[in-house]
N, C-alpha and C positions, 0 to 999 in steps of 0.2 A: 488678808490678801494672799499667804502662804497655802492656807486651806482651797482657797478658789483656784490657785495655780496647779496645786497638787491632783484636782479634781479633772484636770485635764490631761493628766500623765496617760500616754497611747492615743490622742488623736493622732491623724493622719492627715495630711492636706490632700485635696481631691483633685480628681483628672479634668472635671468640669464644674461649672457652678449647679452642682446638684447634690443632693445631700450632704450638705455643709453641717449640719447640728449633727450627723453620726461619726462615732467615733472611726471608724475603719471603714464604713462602708464607702466605694467610690474611691479608692485610694490610688493617687497618681502624683506627678510631679511636675502639675502647671500651678502649683503656689496657690489655687481655690482653697480658702479656708472660711469658716465663720467670723472670725478675729478680723480678717482682711473685709468682709461683706460688712459689718457692725461698723467697721473705720471709715467705709466707704473708696476702699481700692482693694479690689479684688478682680481679676489675680493682683498678686503681689509679693515680694519679700515681707514676712511676718514677723521675724522676732520680735521689732519692738510694739507693732500693733496687737503681740500677743500679750506683751505687758500693759501696753495701756487698756486692752481687754479687763483682764485680771483687775486693774487697778477700780476701775468703773463697776465691775460686776459686784466687785466686794465692799464698794460703799467708800472706797478709797479715790475715786477719782479725782478730787480736789489737792492730794497730797502728795502729787507728781506730774511733772508735764505731761499731757498725752502729747505722742510722736508716732512717726512711723519710720523713721530711720535713728541708727545711733547718731547719726551727727549732729541730728536737730536734738536728741534729746540731751545729748554733754552738751551742747551749748547752752541748752534751756536750765539745767543745774548750775552751770557755770555761771550764769548771769541769777540764778538765786542764791549764791554764796553756799550751794550745798552740793557742790564737786570736790570728789577726794582722789588726788593720784593713789598708786598702788602701794608705792613703797612708805612705809612708815602707817599707815592708815590702819587700825583696827576695825575690819566690816563686820555685821553684825545681820540675824536673819533681817529680812526685811531692804535692807538695801539692792538696789541695781547694778547690775556689776556689768559693766563694758569691757568688749574685747579687741582686739586690734589684728588686723593681716599683717604677714611678714613684714609688711613694708611700714608697718603702724599707723597705718589708717584705720578708723574705727567701723567695725566688721559685723558683730553681734553682741548681743546683748542676754541678760538672764535675769532672776531673780534670785537673790540668797534666801536658800531656807534654814543653813545652820553654818556654822564654823567651829572649830576646834584650833588647838596651836599652830598645826601645818596646814589644813585644808579648808577648802573652804566648798559648801556644798550647794548646789544648785537647782532649780527648773527653768528648764528654756522651753522655747517654740522655734521651730525652723531648726531642726538639730537631729541628732542622733549619738546612738551609747559610743562609748569608749573614753579615754584619757584626754584626749586634745580637744580645743574649742572646733566644732563643726558648724559651718554656716551653712543655712539651705540645706538641712538635713530631710527635710520633711515631717518630723514628728513632735511632738512633746514627750521631752524625755528626763528625767534627773540626771544630774552630773554632778562630778566632783573633781576638784583642781587643787593642787599643790599651791597655797597663798603667795610664791614667789613666781607663781609661773608668770613667764615674759610676754606672753600675750594679754593677760590682763591690764589693760588701760587704768581702769579706776573703779572708783564708785560714785553713784548718785545716791543720797540719803534724803527719801521721802518725808514729809513734814507732816508723819501720822498724826490723827488725834490719838490723845491717851482716852481708851478705853479699856474697861474691865474684860477678861478671857474668858470667854463662855467656857464652863466645864468641860463640852467636848473637844475642844479647841487642847484644853489644858492636856487631856489624856493622851491626843495625839503628839504635841511638844513632847510628853514625856517618854511615849514609846520610842520616838525618834531619840530622845536624847541619852537613854539608856542603852540603845542599840548601837550609838556611835562610840560612847565610852565601853561598850564591851569589849571592843576589837581597838580602843586606842593602846598604845604602847607602854610598859609601866618605865619609869624613872630609871635613870641607871644607878641612881643612888639609894635605890631598895634592894638591888641585885642580892647580897649578901642576906639578907633578911626573906628575900621569896625564896632563894634555894633553901634555906632552912627551914622553912616553913612547908615547902611542898615535900621535902625529904621527910620531915618526922609527921606527913600527913596532917597536920593543921588544917591545908586547904587542899582541897582535890580537884577543884574545878566544875564545869558544868556539861561537862562532855565536848563543850565548842570552845575552852579556853579557860584561863582564871580569872577573866574579867577583872584585873587587879583597879583598874580605874570606876570600877562600879561604886555607887553608895553603897554602905554596908549597914543591910538591917540588923535588928537585934535578935533577931531568928536565926540569921546565919552568925551570929556572933555567938549566941550560946552553944549551936553544935561546934563553932571553932573552938571554944571552952574547954566542951566536953571531949573532944577529940585529944586536945593536949594534957588534960587532967582524967577525967574520967575513963575514958576507953584503956590507960595503962597503968590505973589506980590497982 
């Protein structure tokens, strides 16, 4: 589901019912898309139809309700007992995230692709870049929000079939995990130790930061030990 959604990043809605399968050709603001054509509503607001298309195209059509509106999706997830309000809920990759407008009404939907202690990452249809929710933005894009963002209404949790992960998907997930951990802020309790290690040259970073939250390889460990012992021997 996630791999399928990410493969669509960069798709632009069309000015007319033409070249629907092309990512960027015939771009416009008329809400014509291949997702709407597949669903049977074209033109039309397409964030929910994008999610439904991703589910069907990835072989997960039975895992979540097929829907063309956020209200219908939320209602269906509630009927299935698979709806969770934002507060106190621990989202995970694969969840369907729903947003509201400033009045609290359902407005937009996306797919959760990753979660940290503070952030939730998504891929969404009919949106655009930026740090706030954008409904009717005209593109498939990756986004990121604070987990306590007030305009997150809640999450639907699809009933995915348990299957083994393909090796290619595993590598994609690991690369994403490493990228996210590399920029994650270190904990306050380690501040004294980090200051000492950096001053002593035990850790020197990779040119883009210290990557304190990344897993440590044996290769990195022996280099750090060498610096701590050997270089000053």
